[in-house]
C-alpha positions as a Python dict, from the first residue, in 0.01 Angstrom:
ca = {
    (1, 'M'): (0, 0, 0),
    (2, 'F'): (107, 342, -62),
    (3, 'T'): (-6, 692, 25),
    (4, 'G'): (29, 920, -309),
    (5, 'L'): (284, 1105, -151),
    (6, 'V'): (581, 1101, -406),
    (7, 'T'): (938, 1069, -235),
    (8, 'E'): (1147, 1109, -545),
    (9, 'V'): (1134, 1184, -906),
    (10, 'G'): (1344, 914, -1098),
    (11, 'T'): (1442, 868, -1462),
    (12, 'I'): (1415, 601, -1680),
    (13, 'E'): (1780, 487, -1750),
    (14, 'S'): (1661, 226, -1973),
    (15, 'I'): (1394, -21, -2125),
    (16, 'T'): (1427, -343, -2256),
    (17, 'L'): (1166, -510, -2422),
    (18, 'G'): (1074, -893, -2434),
    (19, 'A'): (852, -1107, -2607),
    (20, 'D'): (584, -1091, -2317),
    (21, 'S'): (760, -852, -2060),
    (22, 'A'): (980, -575, -2023),
    (23, 'I'): (1284, -484, -1792),
    (24, 'L'): (1265, -113, -1644),
    (25, 'V'): (1614, 40, -1514),
    (26, 'I'): (1504, 341, -1307),
    (27, 'S'): (1793, 594, -1173),
    (28, 'A'): (1661, 687, -809),
    (29, 'P'): (1946, 722, -564),
    (30, 'D'): (1743, 815, -299),
    (31, 'T'): (1495, 585, -346),
    (32, 'V'): (1728, 298, -337),
    (33, 'T'): (1884, 346, 12),
    (34, 'G'): (1561, 218, 145),
    (35, 'V'): (1492, -83, -73),
    (36, 'S'): (1535, -451, -75),
    (37, 'L'): (1481, -702, -335),
    (38, 'G'): (1121, -807, -354),
    (39, 'D'): (1006, -440, -259),
    (40, 'S'): (690, -271, -399),
    (41, 'I'): (769, 57, -525),
    (42, 'A'): (488, 275, -709),
    (43, 'V'): (634, 385, -1037),
    (44, 'S'): (402, 668, -1162),
    (45, 'G'): (120, 514, -990),
    (46, 'V'): (195, 134, -1098),
    (47, 'C'): (308, -87, -827),
    (48, 'L'): (633, -267, -947),
    (49, 'T'): (864, -521, -763),
    (50, 'A'): (1232, -444, -731),
    (51, 'T'): (1443, -717, -877),
    (52, 'A'): (1774, -590, -879),
    (53, 'M'): (1953, -290, -728),
    (54, 'S'): (2278, -85, -775),
    (55, 'K'): (2404, 222, -591),
    (56, 'H'): (2190, 443, -770),
    (57, 'S'): (1938, 270, -969),
    (58, 'F'): (1676, -16, -918),
    (59, 'T'): (1535, -253, -1184),
    (60, 'A'): (1164, -378, -1229),
    (61, 'D'): (989, -639, -1463),
    (62, 'V'): (694, -532, -1603),
    (63, 'M'): (430, -739, -1803),
    (64, 'V'): (376, -614, -2148),
    (65, 'Q'): (-8, -597, -2047),
    (66, 'T'): (83, -345, -1774),
    (67, 'L'): (280, -135, -2029),
    (68, 'S'): (-37, -148, -2268),
    (69, 'L'): (-281, -67, -1992),
    (70, 'T'): (-121, 231, -1819),
    (71, 'S'): (98, 522, -1921),
    (72, 'L'): (440, 350, -1860),
    (73, 'G'): (389, 221, -2219),
    (74, 'S'): (449, 576, -2338),
    (75, 'Y'): (771, 650, -2140),
    (76, 'K'): (1098, 634, -2310),
    (77, 'E'): (1449, 634, -2170),
    (78, 'G'): (1537, 972, -2004),
    (79, 'D'): (1175, 1047, -1869),
    (80, 'Q'): (1100, 1114, -1548),
    (81, 'V'): (863, 913, -1321),
    (82, 'N'): (724, 957, -994),
    (83, 'L'): (853, 707, -697),
    (84, 'E'): (713, 590, -356),
    (85, 'L'): (819, 313, -129),
    (86, 'A'): (522, 108, 13),
    (87, 'A'): (404, 254, 349),
    (88, 'T'): (496, 95, 669),
    (89, 'L'): (281, 97, 1004),
    (90, 'S'): (526, 378, 1140),
    (91, 'H'): (457, 573, 816),
    (92, 'R'): (238, 900, 857),
    (93, 'M'): (-89, 861, 623),
    (94, 'G'): (-44, 1175, 473),
    (95, 'G'): (-224, 1127, 145),
    (96, 'H'): (-495, 866, 103),
    (97, 'M'): (-496, 498, 45),
    (98, 'V'): (-354, 406, -285),
    (99, 'Q'): (-282, 43, -393),
    (100, 'G'): (-71, 99, -694),
    (101, 'H'): (-339, -64, -928),
    (102, 'V'): (-397, 172, -1203),
    (103, 'D'): (-791, 177, -1309),
    (104, 'G'): (-733, 345, -1644),
    (105, 'V'): (-546, 608, -1842),
    (106, 'A'): (-658, 962, -1833),
    (107, 'H'): (-505, 1245, -2064),
    (108, 'V'): (-454, 1612, -1965),
    (109, 'S'): (-688, 1822, -2124),
    (110, 'S'): (-607, 2160, -2019),
    (111, 'I'): (-313, 2349, -1768),
    (112, 'I'): (-408, 2697, -1665),
    (113, 'D'): (-111, 2849, -1486),
    (114, 'G'): (-212, 3078, -1185),
    (115, 'E'): (5, 3343, -953),
    (116, 'K'): (65, 3024, -708),
    (117, 'W'): (-84, 2729, -833),
    (118, 'Q'): (-176, 2548, -1174),
    (119, 'E'): (-506, 2437, -1266),
    (120, 'F'): (-464, 2096, -1414),
    (121, 'T'): (-780, 1914, -1609),
    (122, 'V'): (-770, 1572, -1694),
    (123, 'G'): (-1004, 1371, -1933),
    (124, 'L'): (-1097, 1024, -1764),
    (125, 'P'): (-1246, 728, -1904),
    (126, 'E'): (-1602, 749, -1863),
    (127, 'S'): (-1645, 448, -1681),
    (128, 'L'): (-1435, 578, -1397),
    (129, 'M'): (-1600, 914, -1344),
    (130, 'K'): (-1868, 765, -1136),
    (131, 'Y'): (-1625, 692, -840),
    (132, 'V'): (-1487, 1071, -842),
    (133, 'V'): (-1647, 1306, -599),
    (134, 'A'): (-1575, 1679, -536),
    (135, 'Q'): (-1328, 1715, -250),
    (136, 'G'): (-1278, 1341, -267),
    (137, 'S'): (-906, 1178, -338),
    (138, 'I'): (-778, 1081, -678),
    (139, 'C'): (-452, 951, -766),
    (140, 'I'): (-275, 1047, -1043),
    (141, 'E'): (30, 955, -1178),
    (142, 'G'): (95, 808, -831),
    (143, 'V'): (49, 1149, -668),
    (144, 'S'): (-253, 1178, -412),
    (145, 'L'): (-447, 1493, -491),
    (146, 'T'): (-786, 1619, -423),
    (147, 'V'): (-1055, 1658, -661),
    (148, 'G'): (-1158, 2064, -723),
    (149, 'Q'): (-1410, 2019, -982),
    (150, 'I'): (-1606, 1735, -1190),
    (151, 'N'): (-1739, 1797, -1543),
    (152, 'D'): (-1963, 1502, -1604),
    (153, 'E'): (-2047, 1627, -1951),
    (154, 'R'): (-1718, 1627, -2068),
    (155, 'N'): (-1572, 1354, -1840),
    (156, 'E'): (-1320, 1576, -1676),
    (157, 'V'): (-1188, 1641, -1325),
    (158, 'T'): (-986, 1946, -1229),
    (159, 'V'): (-729, 1946, -933),
    (160, 'W'): (-499, 2230, -840),
    (161, 'L'): (-132, 2177, -823),
    (162, 'I'): (59, 2390, -572),
    (163, 'P'): (424, 2466, -623),
    (164, 'A'): (555, 2217, -382),
    (165, 'T'): (378, 1932, -613),
    (166, 'L'): (506, 2062, -914),
    (167, 'E'): (829, 2092, -757),
    (168, 'K'): (850, 1719, -623),
    (169, 'T'): (668, 1545, -899),
    (170, 'N'): (673, 1465, -1256),
    (171, 'L'): (312, 1630, -1337),
    (172, 'S'): (502, 1960, -1401),
    (173, 'T'): (650, 1789, -1720),
    (174, 'K'): (317, 1707, -1855),
    (175, 'K'): (185, 1857, -2154),
    (176, 'I'): (-175, 1853, -2315),
    (177, 'G'): (-267, 1542, -2446),
    (178, 'D'): (-32, 1312, -2242),
    (179, 'P'): (-133, 995, -2064),
    (180, 'L'): (-177, 979, -1718),
    (181, 'N'): (-222, 669, -1464),
    (182, 'I'): (-549, 677, -1252),
    (183, 'E'): (-622, 521, -944),
    (184, 'V'): (-983, 601, -824),
    (185, 'D'): (-1055, 570, -453),
    (186, 'V'): (-1092, 203, -369),
    (187, 'L'): (-1351, 250, -124),
    (188, 'A'): (-1585, 364, -379),
    (189, 'K'): (-1532, 55, -583),
    (190, 'Y'): (-1600, -150, -245),
    (191, 'V'): (-1912, 7, -177),
    (192, 'E'): (-2040, -28, -550),
    (193, 'R'): (-1981, -399, -497),
    (194, 'L'): (-2146, -435, -172),
    (195, 'L'): (-2488, -224, -340),
    (196, 'E'): (-2459, -471, -625),
    (197, 'K'): (-2447, -788, -420),
    (198, 'R'): (-2670, -669, -165),
}
């Protein structure tokens, strides 16, 4: 489990594609100091397992299906990714409950710079809109954010990014049309399931 509070922005050193999997090597000098082999790491919101480590980087195996169903498939060498180690029982729960299980890929619809913030609007798959509520939580590229506005007609969600978020995550590098990993609040999905089976 994760909190959606990014601890480091890493850089993809290499991507090696196989027949049914891929190998990512990610430069992350701060992150690897707290990693052991087999640990879970959220990479732009996707839960991956560290399969090898060096002094400054870690390696993760990714199934081709994961690449096709998440924004990881659009990344290339040199791109930046948001990183977070799995939460521990002694860790402050500053964001919200994030599993690292991507529900879908959204796209950047608009970016409007303000004096002290950035208005960031994303277009979600219509199937995910029912899980989003104003002032609720949403995970975008592994970043826990508060939903500011919802436009159901356009299937869009707007969040406001403060300078600290722009400085400490890869969201500052995103452009209109870029793909984004989205994880909705798992509690909403549990409620839906309970009501369906009631």
